[in-house]
C-alpha positions in Angstrom: -27.4 -1.2 9.8 -29.1 -1.1 6.4 -28.5 -4.2 4.2 -26.9 -3.4 0.9 -28.4 -6.5 -0.8 -32.0 -7.5 -1.3 -33.3 -11.0 -0.4 -33.3 -13.5 -3.2 -33.1 -17.3 -3.6 -29.7 -18.6 -2.4 -28.8 -15.7 -0.1 -28.7 -15.7 3.7 -30.9 -13.6 6.0 -29.0 -12.8 9.2 -31.1 -11.4 12.1 -30.1 -8.1 13.6 -28.4 -8.6 16.9 -31.2 -7.5 19.2 -34.1 -9.3 17.5 -36.0 -10.8 20.5 -38.5 -13.0 18.6 -37.5 -16.5 20.0 -38.1 -18.0 16.6 -35.5 -15.9 14.9 -33.1 -14.7 17.7 -29.5 -14.7 16.3 -30.7 -16.8 13.4 -29.1 -17.4 10.0 -31.7 -18.3 7.3 -31.0 -19.8 3.9 -33.5 -18.4 1.4 -34.7 -21.3 -0.7 -37.5 -19.5 -2.6 -38.1 -15.8 -3.2 -41.0 -14.6 -5.4 -43.4 -11.7 -5.6 -46.0 -13.6 -3.5 -43.6 -14.6 -0.7 -40.3 -16.1 0.6 -39.4 -19.4 2.1 -36.2 -20.3 3.9 -34.7 -22.5 6.7 -33.0 -21.5 9.9 -29.5 -23.0 9.7 -28.5 -22.6 13.3 -31.4 -23.7 15.6 -30.8 -27.3 16.2 -33.6 -29.3 18.0 -33.0 -32.2 20.4 -34.4 -34.6 17.8 -32.7 -36.8 15.3 -34.0 -38.1 12.0 -35.1 -41.5 13.3 -37.2 -39.7 16.0 -39.2 -37.9 13.2 -39.2 -40.7 10.6 -39.0 -44.0 12.6 -38.7 -46.2 9.5 -35.2 -44.6 9.0 -33.9 -47.0 11.6 -30.9 -45.6 13.6 -30.5 -42.4 11.4 -28.8 -40.0 13.9 -28.8 -36.9 11.6 -29.7 -33.8 13.7 -33.0 -32.1 13.0 -32.9 -28.3 12.8 -35.9 -26.1 13.5 -36.4 -24.6 10.0 -38.9 -22.0 11.3 -42.3 -21.6 12.9 -44.4 -22.5 9.8 -45.8 -26.0 9.3 -43.6 -27.6 12.0 -45.1 -31.0 11.2 -43.3 -31.1 7.9 -39.7 -32.2 7.2 -37.4 -30.7 4.5 -33.8 -31.1 3.6 -31.0 -29.4 1.7 -27.9 -31.2 0.5 -24.8 -30.9 -1.7 -25.0 -34.3 -3.4 -26.9 -33.8 -6.7 -25.2 -36.8 -8.2 -26.6 -39.0 -5.4 -29.9 -37.3 -4.7 -31.5 -36.4 -8.0 -34.3 -33.9 -8.7 -33.2 -31.4 -6.1 -33.4 -27.7 -6.9 -30.1 -25.8 -6.9 -30.6 -22.7 -4.9 -27.0 -21.6 -4.6 -23.7 -22.8 -5.9 -23.4 -26.4 -4.7 -26.5 -26.2 -2.5 -29.7 -28.1 -3.4 -33.2 -28.1 -1.8 -35.1 -31.4 -1.8 -34.8 -34.2 -4.3 -35.6 -37.9 -4.7 -36.6 -39.0 -1.2 -36.5 -42.8 -2.0 -32.9 -42.4 -3.1 -32.2 -40.5 0.1 -33.6 -43.3 2.2 -31.3 -45.8 0.5 -28.3 -43.5 1.0 -29.1 -43.2 4.7 -29.7 -46.9 5.3 -26.4 -47.7 3.6 -24.6 -44.9 5.5 -23.6 -43.4 2.1 -24.3 -39.8 3.0 -22.7 -37.9 5.9 -24.0 -35.1 8.1 -21.6 -32.7 6.4 -23.6 -33.2 3.2 -27.2 -32.9 4.2 -29.3 -30.9 6.7 -32.9 -31.7 7.8 -35.4 -29.2 9.1 -38.8 -29.4 10.8 -41.0 -26.6 9.4 -39.8 -23.6 7.6 -39.6 -19.8 7.8 -42.0 -18.0 5.5 -43.0 -14.4 4.7 -46.1 -13.3 2.8 -46.0 -10.8 0.0 -44.5 -7.5 1.1 -43.8 -8.9 4.7 -40.1 -9.4 4.2 -39.8 -6.1 2.4 -41.3 -4.4 5.4 -39.0 -6.2 7.8 -36.0 -5.2 5.6 -37.1 -1.5 5.9 -37.2 -2.0 9.7 -33.6 -3.3 9.6 -34.6 -6.6 11.0 -32.4 -8.5 8.6 -29.0 -8.3 6.9 -28.8 -10.1 3.5 -25.5 -11.9 2.6 -24.2 -13.6 -0.5 -20.7 -13.9 1.1 -20.6 -17.5 2.2 -19.5 -20.9 1.2 -21.5 -24.1 1.2 -19.5 -25.3 4.2 -21.1 -22.5 6.3 -24.6 -23.8 5.3 -23.8 -27.3 6.3 -21.9 -26.4 9.5 -23.1 -28.0 12.7 -21.5 -25.3 14.8 -24.9 -23.5 15.3 -23.7 -21.6 18.3 -21.1 -19.6 16.3 -22.7 -19.6 12.9 -24.5 -16.2 13.4 -21.2 -14.6 14.5 -19.2 -16.2 11.7 -21.5 -14.9 8.9 -21.6 -11.4 10.4 -17.8 -11.3 10.4 -17.7 -12.5 6.8 -19.7 -9.4 5.8 -16.6 -7.3 6.4 -15.4 -4.6 8.7 -18.6 -2.5 8.4 -20.5 -5.3 10.2 -17.8 -7.2 12.1 -18.2 -5.2 15.3 -21.9 -6.3 15.5 -20.7 -9.9 16.2 -19.6 -8.8 19.6 -22.9 -7.2 20.7 -24.4 -8.9 23.8 -27.5 -11.0 23.3 -29.4 -8.9 25.8 -28.3 -5.2 25.9 -30.1 -4.8 29.2 -27.4 -6.9 30.9 -24.6 -4.5 29.9 
C-alpha cells in the first residue's frame, strides 16, 4: 500500500487501516506545514468532548466543537478556516483553506455569530514530525498521502466516516481498504 504522493503542505495524511497508535488510529491529517526540518498538521476526525467556550471561557457560549489536533502541545489552540475575507492574515495552505489569522477579528465574528461551524475548525494541540521522521513512517507504509479532496471534506463534522470517505476518494486501488475491520483479530 505504497503512497504515490509525497507529503507536502495542503495535502492529507491518511493512516493505514491497522495503525494501532491511539493518537492516530484511522486518522485524517491536514498538513499545514512541511519543511526539511519537520512537518505540522491537524487531525481532522478526532473530535473531543469540549467546545470552544470550555477552552476559552471569554468566548461566551461559543459551541464550536474542539478537535484533537494531535499529541503535541495539547495546551495550545489552533484553527483553520475558509473565510479569508473575514479573518485576515491567515496562511493559505490549500485551495480555499487557511491556517490561523487575526484572532481579534475571529472573536468578533464568533460573538456576533457571523461565522458558522462549516467554515472553521478548532484544534487542541497538533501533530508533528521531526526531520526525517515522517519520511521513515512513509517508507513503513504508515500513511497514504492524498491531494484528492475538496475543502468541504476538511470542514466536515462527520468524523466517524471521514477516514473511509477520503480512502474511497483515492480510487479503486484503495477503495477496498475502507472496508477493512478496525481490529483484524476480531475477524
